[in-house]
NUDRENTOR-329065 format. One record per residue (C-alpha): residue number from 1; residue in one letter; x, y, z. Coordinates in Angstrom, 3 decimals. Layout:
REC   nr  rest         u         v         w
REC  NUM     A         X         Y         Z
...
***
This chain:
REC   nr  rest         u         v         w
REC    1     M     0.006    -0.004     0.012
REC    2     P     1.476     3.407    -0.957
REC    3     A     2.793     5.314     2.027
REC    4     E     0.853     8.428     1.094
REC    5     N    -2.394     6.487     1.555
REC    6     Q    -1.536     5.092     4.969
REC    7     V    -3.950     6.253     7.666
REC    8     E    -5.307     4.831    10.862
REC    9     L    -8.969     3.965    10.440
REC   10     V   -10.902     4.555    13.633
REC   11     L   -14.251     2.682    13.473
REC   12     V   -16.666     4.116    16.048
REC   13     H   -19.811     2.131    16.913
REC   14     S   -23.108     3.602    17.922
REC   15     P   -23.744     3.981    21.661
REC   16     L   -26.849     1.863    20.954
REC   17     T   -24.792    -1.157    19.835
REC   18     G   -21.595    -2.925    20.738
REC   19     D   -18.292    -2.836    18.909
REC   20     L   -19.050    -6.201    17.334
REC   21     V   -20.770    -4.342    14.454
REC   22     W   -17.305    -3.136    13.290
REC   23     Q   -15.145    -6.133    14.145
REC   24     P   -15.591    -8.014    10.829
REC   25     V   -14.643    -4.876     8.849
REC   26     A   -11.611    -4.348    11.106
REC   27     E   -10.464    -7.910    10.418
REC   28     V   -10.782    -7.436     6.627
REC   29     L    -8.917    -4.124     6.746
REC   30     R    -6.082    -5.440     8.920
REC   31     A    -5.669    -8.384     6.533
REC   32     R    -5.134    -5.821     3.800
REC   33     G    -2.389    -4.098     5.810
REC   34     R    -4.463    -1.268     7.278
REC   35     T    -3.966     0.194    10.700
REC   36     V    -7.378    -0.019    12.437
REC   37     S    -8.780     0.900    15.829
REC   38     V   -12.224    -0.167    17.127
REC   39     P   -12.744     1.695    20.415
REC   40     T   -15.512     0.452    22.676
REC   41     L   -18.068     2.589    24.527
REC   42     V   -18.723    -0.089    27.152
REC   43     G   -18.756     1.557    30.562
REC   44     A   -19.364     5.089    29.344
REC   45     F   -22.924     5.016    30.670
REC   46     D   -21.995     3.795    34.146
REC   47     G   -23.228     6.274    36.716
REC   48     P   -24.966     9.613    36.077
REC   49     G   -24.458    11.974    33.123
REC   50     P   -23.670    14.152    31.391
REC   51     Y   -22.849    11.359    28.946
REC   52     Y   -21.393    13.042    25.854
REC   53     P   -18.175    13.987    27.740
REC   54     K   -17.881    10.451    29.103
REC   55     L   -18.317     8.998    25.610
REC   56     L   -15.671    11.302    24.168
REC   57     D   -13.305    10.596    27.068
REC   58     A   -13.680     6.861    26.391
REC   59     L   -12.927     7.300    22.688
REC   60     I    -9.970     9.632    23.265
REC   61     A    -8.414     7.254    25.816
REC   62     Q    -8.375     4.463    23.250
REC   63     V    -7.650     6.317    20.032
REC   64     A    -4.873     8.428    21.509
REC   65     A    -3.295     5.531    23.358
REC   66     R    -0.409     5.069    20.939
REC   67     P     3.354     4.993    21.601
REC   68     S     4.767     8.534    21.274
REC   69     D     8.046     7.453    19.676
REC   70     P     7.529     7.830    15.890
REC   71     K    10.463     5.481    15.210
REC   72     R     8.584     2.667    16.944
REC   73     A     4.991     3.426    15.901
REC   74     P     4.235     6.377    13.577
REC   75     L     1.196     8.447    14.427
REC   76     W    -0.584     8.083    11.092
REC   77     P    -3.317    10.535    10.124
REC   78     V    -6.715     9.398    11.268
REC   79     V    -9.884     8.711     9.297
REC   80     L   -12.919     8.594    11.612
REC   81     A   -15.813     6.388    10.549
REC   82     G   -18.956     6.431    12.669
REC   83     H   -21.845     4.050    12.209
REC   84     S   -25.460     4.932    12.954
REC   85     G   -25.812     6.767    16.310
REC   86     A   -22.037     7.438    16.374
REC   87     G   -22.544    10.316    13.900
REC   88     P   -23.122    12.998    16.516
REC   89     L   -19.917    11.981    18.346
REC   90     L   -17.573    12.473    15.418
REC   91     P   -17.243    16.292    15.372
REC   92     G   -16.445    16.330    19.100
REC   93     L   -13.943    13.440    18.682
REC   94     R   -12.264    15.289    15.752
REC   95     A   -12.005    18.473    17.836
REC   96     R   -10.523    16.665    20.799
REC   97     L    -7.938    14.807    18.643
REC   98     T    -6.801    17.865    16.731
REC   99     H    -6.867    20.514    19.462
REC  100     G    -7.352    18.861    22.844
REC  101     H    -4.762    16.116    22.771
REC  102     S    -0.924    16.086    22.983
REC  103     P     0.521    15.217    20.635
REC  104     P    -2.338    16.258    18.322
REC  105     R    -3.557    13.832    15.685
REC  106     T    -4.232    14.855    12.119
REC  107     V    -7.795    13.922    11.102
REC  108     A    -7.550    13.297     7.383
REC  109     G   -11.251    12.696     6.968
REC  110     T   -14.586    11.780     8.524
REC  111     V   -17.084     9.248     7.183
REC  112     Y   -20.641     9.095     8.397
REC  113     V   -21.749     5.457     7.792
REC  114     D   -25.488     5.228     7.576
REC  115     A   -25.243     7.608    10.474
REC  116     Q   -27.336    10.218    12.190
REC  117     W   -26.158    13.650    11.100
REC  118     P   -24.550    15.710    13.907
REC  119     H   -26.904    18.010    15.821
REC  120     P   -24.651    20.346    17.858
REC  121     G   -26.472    22.117    20.658
REC  122     R   -29.574    19.952    20.298
REC  123     S   -30.635    16.718    21.929
REC  124     W   -31.104    13.345    20.192
REC  125     L   -34.845    13.657    20.781
REC  126     E   -34.993    17.135    19.325
REC  127     A   -33.122    15.996    16.224
REC  128     A   -35.105    12.770    15.717
REC  129     P   -38.333    12.550    13.730
REC  130     P   -41.283    13.272    16.051
REC  131     D   -42.772     9.763    15.634
REC  132     L   -39.511     8.117    16.694
REC  133     A   -39.072    10.490    19.614
REC  134     G   -42.609     9.616    20.737
REC  135     Q   -41.899     5.890    20.354
REC  136     L   -38.866     6.139    22.613
REC  137     R   -40.765     7.981    25.328
REC  138     E   -43.364     5.185    25.299
REC  139     L   -40.675     2.480    25.603
REC  140     V   -38.878     4.001    28.621
REC  141     E   -39.172     2.220    31.992
REC  142     D   -37.786     3.795    35.171
REC  143     G   -35.730     6.191    33.048
REC  144     I   -34.111     3.380    31.008
REC  145     L   -34.784     2.358    27.406
REC  146     P   -34.817    -1.275    26.215
REC  147     P   -32.004    -2.526    23.980
REC  148     W   -31.988    -1.175    20.432
REC  149     D   -33.308    -4.440    18.906
REC  150     R   -36.558    -3.952    20.821
REC  151     W   -37.117    -0.710    18.999
REC  152     L   -37.364    -2.625    15.734
REC  153     P   -39.733    -5.220    14.293
REC  154     E   -38.235    -8.669    14.926
REC  155     R   -38.361    -9.455    11.229
REC  156     M   -36.104    -6.543    10.331
REC  157     L   -33.262    -7.806    12.518
REC  158     R   -33.686   -11.340    11.199
REC  159     D   -33.554   -10.067     7.598
REC  160     E   -30.431    -8.010     8.204
REC  161     V   -28.639   -10.601    10.305
REC  162     P   -29.922   -13.979     9.117
REC  163     D   -27.223   -16.028    10.863
REC  164     P   -28.862   -16.897    14.237
REC  165     E   -25.535   -17.294    16.074
REC  166     L   -24.220   -13.934    14.863
REC  167     R   -27.577   -12.320    15.594
REC  168     E   -27.534   -13.511    19.204
REC  169     R   -23.909   -12.361    19.637
REC  170     F   -24.923    -8.937    18.333
REC  171     R   -27.917    -8.801    20.662
REC  172     A   -25.802    -9.776    23.659
REC  173     G   -23.755    -6.587    23.199
REC  174     L   -26.692    -4.198    23.058
REC  175     P   -26.822    -1.903    26.084
REC  176     R   -29.805    -0.402    27.848
REC  177     L   -29.322     3.360    27.839
REC  178     P   -30.783     6.071    30.052
REC  179     L   -33.373     8.363    28.513
REC  180     A   -31.229    11.180    29.922
REC  181     Y   -28.651    10.585    27.196
REC  182     F   -31.287    11.225    24.528
REC  183     Q   -32.372    14.391    26.302
REC  184     E   -28.848    15.732    26.661
REC  185     R   -27.646    18.379    24.250
REC  186     A   -24.842    17.343    21.941
REC  187     P   -21.553    19.245    22.086
REC  188     H   -21.349    22.386    19.968
REC  189     A   -18.546    20.948    17.801
REC  190     A   -19.667    21.056    14.163
REC  191     P   -18.772    18.738    11.260
REC  192     D   -15.613    19.555     9.362
REC  193     P   -16.661    22.317     6.920
REC  194     D   -14.086    21.145     4.328
REC  195     H   -16.097    19.016     1.884
REC  196     A   -12.892    17.317     0.762
REC  197     R   -12.531    15.797     4.235
REC  198     T   -16.151    14.753     4.918
REC  199     A   -18.178    11.987     3.304
REC  200     Y   -21.373    10.028     3.833
REC  201     L   -21.487     6.272     3.192
REC  202     R   -25.102     5.291     2.657
REC  203     L   -25.736     1.618     3.292
REC  204     S   -29.553     1.407     3.451
REC  205     P   -32.403     3.164     1.646
REC  206     R   -33.894     4.373     4.943
REC  207     H   -30.856     6.666     5.350
REC  208     E   -31.216     8.158     1.894
REC  209     G   -32.669    11.355     3.324
REC  210     T   -29.585    12.015     5.394
REC  211     A   -27.360    11.122     2.445
REC  212     M   -29.204    13.627     0.270
REC  213     R   -28.818    16.278     3.007
REC  214     A   -25.041    15.667     3.126
REC  215     E   -24.860    15.789    -0.668
REC  216     A   -26.877    19.056    -0.799
REC  217     I   -24.334    20.834     1.362
REC  218     G   -21.436    19.634    -0.797
REC  219     H   -20.143    16.470     0.886
REC  220     R   -19.291    13.383    -1.134
REC  221     V   -21.796    10.553    -0.849
REC  222     L   -20.983     6.927    -1.658
REC  223     R   -24.002     4.616    -1.889
REC  224     L   -24.063     0.880    -1.385
REC  225     T   -27.071    -1.299    -2.126
REC  226     S   -27.120    -2.980     1.222
REC  227     H   -28.670    -2.648     4.681
REC  228     H   -27.928    -0.843     7.983
REC  229     L   -25.978    -3.658     9.556
REC  230     S   -23.858    -4.543     6.566
REC  231     P   -20.574    -3.817     8.451
REC  232     L   -21.543    -6.913    10.475
REC  233     T   -22.751    -9.140     7.619
REC  234     D   -20.954    -7.833     4.524
REC  235     P   -17.586    -6.587     5.780
REC  236     E   -15.781    -6.917     2.419
REC  237     A   -18.069    -4.460     0.629
REC  238     T   -18.059    -2.058     3.610
REC  239     A   -14.226    -2.238     3.831
REC  240     D   -13.967    -1.571     0.052
REC  241     A   -16.089     1.586     0.428
REC  242     L   -14.082     2.830     3.412
REC  243     E   -10.787     2.236     1.636
REC  244     K   -12.006     4.148    -1.397
REC  245     L   -12.874     7.131     0.772
REC  246     A    -9.731     6.845     2.863
REC  247     R    -7.521     6.970    -0.219
REC  248     R    -9.329    10.061    -1.398
REC  249     F    -8.830    11.771     1.948
REC  250     A    -5.147    10.831     1.979
REC  251     V    -4.372    12.623    -1.250
REC  252     C    -6.426    15.748    -0.476
REC  253     P    -4.283    18.798     0.048
REC  254     D    -4.304    20.360     3.523
***
């Protein structure tokens, strides 16, 4: 792989799922010689909020935990890829890596993967469609929401993850999150305004609206004919798309 294209791919999972959703893609990319990190958000919801700072702290602690001696382990530029509910975390993570960490990391690009678009200064519930926000409020019990799979029709999860063993492993990693997280305002960090460093990878038709929004403001959109959990079930195609975008970021001028 050409040196000018070498970056560290940081695959961020949604707070609503576990890191298993990215592990198959990480394995494919590592087999191709890529440097890959898959930070986990397990434990970030322990105790009371606010939760966004705890989530970003957890990510920074894992992404920035690299040897500082460049002769032993170079600090490659980073490409951040966030799936689904990880979208709103990416601008804050980018800001912390580039300005709030020593030594700073260069963020070559950001990919929103079938992701919720960032909503700085607004809560998840304020940014969500009203019908979904109402559904969540009906599901809450004692301030806690059920796991994400219980938000969906059972058939949808079976269709997207037909392998019963893999489906149960995925389900086992789904947390129960406090409603307070969805009521908390996201950090004011905004997406990178440089269109050359921001892209949207649309996996499923139900995220076409967000893809069109990203496209309308000038960001590159790459569309796959797949489904929302394809990083879990079709890692080769997802890895191909991420590599295509990563190579483009790597050759963009600063």
